[in-house]
mmJSON file of the N, C-alpha and C atoms, coordinates in Angstrom:
{"data_MODEL":{"atom_site":{
"group_PDB":["ATOM","ATOM","ATOM","ATOM","ATOM","ATOM","ATOM","ATOM","ATOM","ATOM","ATOM","ATOM","ATOM","ATOM","ATOM","ATOM","ATOM","ATOM","ATOM","ATOM","ATOM","ATOM","ATOM","ATOM","ATOM","ATOM","ATOM","ATOM","ATOM","ATOM","ATOM","ATOM","ATOM","ATOM","ATOM","ATOM","ATOM","ATOM","ATOM","ATOM","ATOM","ATOM","ATOM","ATOM","ATOM","ATOM","ATOM","ATOM","ATOM","ATOM","ATOM","ATOM","ATOM","ATOM","ATOM","ATOM","ATOM","ATOM","ATOM","ATOM","ATOM","ATOM","ATOM","ATOM","ATOM","ATOM","ATOM","ATOM","ATOM","ATOM","ATOM","ATOM","ATOM","ATOM","ATOM","ATOM","ATOM","ATOM","ATOM","ATOM","ATOM","ATOM","ATOM","ATOM","ATOM","ATOM","ATOM","ATOM","ATOM","ATOM","ATOM","ATOM","ATOM"],
"id":[1,2,3,4,5,6,7,8,9,10,11,12,13,14,15,16,17,18,19,20,21,22,23,24,25,26,27,28,29,30,31,32,33,34,35,36,37,38,39,40,41,42,43,44,45,46,47,48,49,50,51,52,53,54,55,56,57,58,59,60,61,62,63,64,65,66,67,68,69,70,71,72,73,74,75,76,77,78,79,80,81,82,83,84,85,86,87,88,89,90,91,92,93],
"type_symbol":["N","C","C","N","C","C","N","C","C","N","C","C","N","C","C","N","C","C","N","C","C","N","C","C","N","C","C","N","C","C","N","C","C","N","C","C","N","C","C","N","C","C","N","C","C","N","C","C","N","C","C","N","C","C","N","C","C","N","C","C","N","C","C","N","C","C","N","C","C","N","C","C","N","C","C","N","C","C","N","C","C","N","C","C","N","C","C","N","C","C","N","C","C"],
"label_atom_id":["N","CA","C","N","CA","C","N","CA","C","N","CA","C","N","CA","C","N","CA","C","N","CA","C","N","CA","C","N","CA","C","N","CA","C","N","CA","C","N","CA","C","N","CA","C","N","CA","C","N","CA","C","N","CA","C","N","CA","C","N","CA","C","N","CA","C","N","CA","C","N","CA","C","N","CA","C","N","CA","C","N","CA","C","N","CA","C","N","CA","C","N","CA","C","N","CA","C","N","CA","C","N","CA","C","N","CA","C"],
"label_alt_id":[null,null,null,null,null,null,null,null,null,null,null,null,null,null,null,null,null,null,null,null,null,null,null,null,null,null,null,null,null,null,null,null,null,null,null,null,null,null,null,null,null,null,null,null,null,null,null,null,null,null,null,null,null,null,null,null,null,null,null,null,null,null,null,null,null,null,null,null,null,null,null,null,null,null,null,null,null,null,null,null,null,null,null,null,null,null,null,null,null,null,null,null,null],
"label_comp_id":["MET","MET","MET","LYS","LYS","LYS","PHE","PHE","PHE","THR","THR","THR","GLU","GLU","GLU","ASP","ASP","ASP","THR","THR","THR","ARG","ARG","ARG","VAL","VAL","VAL","LYS","LYS","LYS","ILE","ILE","ILE","PRO","PRO","PRO","VAL","VAL","VAL","ILE","ILE","ILE","LEU","LEU","LEU","HIS","HIS","HIS","LEU","LEU","LEU","ILE","ILE","ILE","ARG","ARG","ARG","LEU","LEU","LEU","GLY","GLY","GLY","TYR","TYR","TYR","SER","SER","SER","TYR","TYR","TYR","LEU","LEU","LEU","SER","SER","SER","LEU","LEU","LEU","LYS","LYS","LYS","THR","THR","THR","GLN","GLN","GLN","THR","THR","THR"],
"label_asym_id":["A","A","A","A","A","A","A","A","A","A","A","A","A","A","A","A","A","A","A","A","A","A","A","A","A","A","A","A","A","A","A","A","A","A","A","A","A","A","A","A","A","A","A","A","A","A","A","A","A","A","A","A","A","A","A","A","A","A","A","A","A","A","A","A","A","A","A","A","A","A","A","A","A","A","A","A","A","A","A","A","A","A","A","A","A","A","A","A","A","A","A","A","A"],
"label_entity_id":["1","1","1","1","1","1","1","1","1","1","1","1","1","1","1","1","1","1","1","1","1","1","1","1","1","1","1","1","1","1","1","1","1","1","1","1","1","1","1","1","1","1","1","1","1","1","1","1","1","1","1","1","1","1","1","1","1","1","1","1","1","1","1","1","1","1","1","1","1","1","1","1","1","1","1","1","1","1","1","1","1","1","1","1","1","1","1","1","1","1","1","1","1"],
"label_seq_id":[1,1,1,2,2,2,3,3,3,4,4,4,5,5,5,6,6,6,7,7,7,8,8,8,9,9,9,10,10,10,11,11,11,12,12,12,13,13,13,14,14,14,15,15,15,16,16,16,17,17,17,18,18,18,19,19,19,20,20,20,21,21,21,22,22,22,23,23,23,24,24,24,25,25,25,26,26,26,27,27,27,28,28,28,29,29,29,30,30,30,31,31,31],
"pdbx_PDB_ins_code":[null,null,null,null,null,null,null,null,null,null,null,null,null,null,null,null,null,null,null,null,null,null,null,null,null,null,null,null,null,null,null,null,null,null,null,null,null,null,null,null,null,null,null,null,null,null,null,null,null,null,null,null,null,null,null,null,null,null,null,null,null,null,null,null,null,null,null,null,null,null,null,null,null,null,null,null,null,null,null,null,null,null,null,null,null,null,null,null,null,null,null,null,null],
"Cartn_x":[-28.838,-27.978,-28.817,-28.77,-29.513,-28.57,-29.072,-28.247,-28.257,-27.09,-26.955,-26.334,-26.214,-25.557,-24.125,-23.481,-22.096,-21.971,-22.91,-22.871,-23.115,-24.041,-24.373,-23.192,-22.339,-21.151,-20.048,-19.918,-18.792,-18.897,-20.099,-20.246,-19.771,-20.193,-19.685,-18.188,-17.67,-16.234,-15.445,-15.906,-15.233,-15.279,-16.444,-16.561,-15.637,-15.527,-14.66,-13.2,-12.813,-11.431,-11.104,-12.071,-11.86,-11.636,-12.434,-12.279,-10.953,-10.536,-9.241,-8.109,-8.178,-7.145,-7.089,-8.253,-8.301,-7.681,-8.01,-7.446,-5.96,-5.54,-4.117,-3.341,-3.904,-3.243,-3.178,-4.244,-4.249,-3.277,-3.088,-2.098,-0.694,-0.466,0.861,1.231,0.269,0.57,0.774,0.24,0.396,1.822,2.457,3.794,4.844],
"Cartn_y":[96.274,97.454,98.643,99.703,100.899,101.945,102.659,103.662,104.962,105.297,106.554,107.594,108.82,109.863,109.468,108.798,108.375,107.387,106.443,105.443,106.093,107.056,107.713,108.502,108.963,109.698,108.724,107.647,106.726,105.945,105.48,104.621,105.3,106.529,107.17,107.422,107.731,107.979,106.702,105.598,104.314,103.93,104.089,103.774,104.646,105.919,106.845,106.441,106.057,105.632,104.357,103.44,102.203,102.532,103.454,103.827,104.522,105.367,106.035,105.025,104.099,103.078,102.204,101.901,101.05,101.75,103.014,103.75,103.989,104.146,104.323,103.06,101.911,100.642,100.4,100.712,100.485,101.427,102.623,103.545,103.011,102.428,101.9,100.724,99.894,98.724,99.117,100.247,100.693,101.135,101.788,102.328,101.236],
"Cartn_z":[147.862,147.705,147.256,148.021,147.657,147.072,146.08,145.416,146.204,146.727,147.448,146.526,147.008,146.221,145.906,146.871,146.698,145.543,145.478,144.413,143.063,143.026,141.762,141.221,142.106,141.677,141.278,142.032,141.816,140.511,140.169,138.99,137.704,137.378,136.157,136.21,137.394,137.535,137.262,137.825,137.609,136.134,135.5,134.08,133.258,133.625,132.904,133.045,134.249,134.48,133.709,133.64,132.876,131.405,130.865,129.459,129.231,130.168,130.054,130.09,131.014,131.129,129.892,129.332,128.149,126.949,126.747,125.613,125.812,127.063,127.355,127.007,127.361,127.059,125.558,124.839,123.397,122.702,123.254,122.698,122.93,124.097,124.419,123.522,123.184,122.359,120.899,120.499,119.11,118.825,119.761,119.528,119.587],
"occupancy":[1.0,1.0,1.0,1.0,1.0,1.0,1.0,1.0,1.0,1.0,1.0,1.0,1.0,1.0,1.0,1.0,1.0,1.0,1.0,1.0,1.0,1.0,1.0,1.0,1.0,1.0,1.0,1.0,1.0,1.0,1.0,1.0,1.0,1.0,1.0,1.0,1.0,1.0,1.0,1.0,1.0,1.0,1.0,1.0,1.0,1.0,1.0,1.0,1.0,1.0,1.0,1.0,1.0,1.0,1.0,1.0,1.0,1.0,1.0,1.0,1.0,1.0,1.0,1.0,1.0,1.0,1.0,1.0,1.0,1.0,1.0,1.0,1.0,1.0,1.0,1.0,1.0,1.0,1.0,1.0,1.0,1.0,1.0,1.0,1.0,1.0,1.0,1.0,1.0,1.0,1.0,1.0,1.0],
"B_iso_or_equiv":[0.0,0.0,0.0,0.0,0.0,0.0,0.0,0.0,0.0,0.0,0.0,0.0,0.0,0.0,0.0,0.0,0.0,0.0,0.0,0.0,0.0,0.0,0.0,0.0,0.0,0.0,0.0,0.0,0.0,0.0,0.0,0.0,0.0,0.0,0.0,0.0,0.0,0.0,0.0,0.0,0.0,0.0,0.0,0.0,0.0,0.0,0.0,0.0,0.0,0.0,0.0,0.0,0.0,0.0,0.0,0.0,0.0,0.0,0.0,0.0,0.0,0.0,0.0,0.0,0.0,0.0,0.0,0.0,0.0,0.0,0.0,0.0,0.0,0.0,0.0,0.0,0.0,0.0,0.0,0.0,0.0,0.0,0.0,0.0,0.0,0.0,0.0,0.0,0.0,0.0,0.0,0.0,0.0],
"pdbx_formal_charge":[null,null,null,null,null,null,null,null,null,null,null,null,null,null,null,null,null,null,null,null,null,null,null,null,null,null,null,null,null,null,null,null,null,null,null,null,null,null,null,null,null,null,null,null,null,null,null,null,null,null,null,null,null,null,null,null,null,null,null,null,null,null,null,null,null,null,null,null,null,null,null,null,null,null,null,null,null,null,null,null,null,null,null,null,null,null,null,null,null,null,null,null,null],
"auth_seq_id":[1,1,1,2,2,2,3,3,3,4,4,4,5,5,5,6,6,6,7,7,7,8,8,8,9,9,9,10,10,10,11,11,11,12,12,12,13,13,13,14,14,14,15,15,15,16,16,16,17,17,17,18,18,18,19,19,19,20,20,20,21,21,21,22,22,22,23,23,23,24,24,24,25,25,25,26,26,26,27,27,27,28,28,28,29,29,29,30,30,30,31,31,31],
"auth_comp_id":["MET","MET","MET","LYS","LYS","LYS","PHE","PHE","PHE","THR","THR","THR","GLU","GLU","GLU","ASP","ASP","ASP","THR","THR","THR","ARG","ARG","ARG","VAL","VAL","VAL","LYS","LYS","LYS","ILE","ILE","ILE","PRO","PRO","PRO","VAL","VAL","VAL","ILE","ILE","ILE","LEU","LEU","LEU","HIS","HIS","HIS","LEU","LEU","LEU","ILE","ILE","ILE","ARG","ARG","ARG","LEU","LEU","LEU","GLY","GLY","GLY","TYR","TYR","TYR","SER","SER","SER","TYR","TYR","TYR","LEU","LEU","LEU","SER","SER","SER","LEU","LEU","LEU","LYS","LYS","LYS","THR","THR","THR","GLN","GLN","GLN","THR","THR","THR"],
"auth_asym_id":["A","A","A","A","A","A","A","A","A","A","A","A","A","A","A","A","A","A","A","A","A","A","A","A","A","A","A","A","A","A","A","A","A","A","A","A","A","A","A","A","A","A","A","A","A","A","A","A","A","A","A","A","A","A","A","A","A","A","A","A","A","A","A","A","A","A","A","A","A","A","A","A","A","A","A","A","A","A","A","A","A","A","A","A","A","A","A","A","A","A","A","A","A"],
"auth_atom_id":["N","CA","C","N","CA","C","N","CA","C","N","CA","C","N","CA","C","N","CA","C","N","CA","C","N","CA","C","N","CA","C","N","CA","C","N","CA","C","N","CA","C","N","CA","C","N","CA","C","N","CA","C","N","CA","C","N","CA","C","N","CA","C","N","CA","C","N","CA","C","N","CA","C","N","CA","C","N","CA","C","N","CA","C","N","CA","C","N","CA","C","N","CA","C","N","CA","C","N","CA","C","N","CA","C","N","CA","C"],
"pdbx_PDB_model_num":[1,1,1,1,1,1,1,1,1,1,1,1,1,1,1,1,1,1,1,1,1,1,1,1,1,1,1,1,1,1,1,1,1,1,1,1,1,1,1,1,1,1,1,1,1,1,1,1,1,1,1,1,1,1,1,1,1,1,1,1,1,1,1,1,1,1,1,1,1,1,1,1,1,1,1,1,1,1,1,1,1,1,1,1,1,1,1,1,1,1,1,1,1]
}}}
């Protein structure tokens, strides 16, 4: 697998979405 410009953009976005989803879920369980 070679890293293209597309991959370099996608990886941080995916990680960011995972962190957003995780914090959203933890907020939902708190209430």
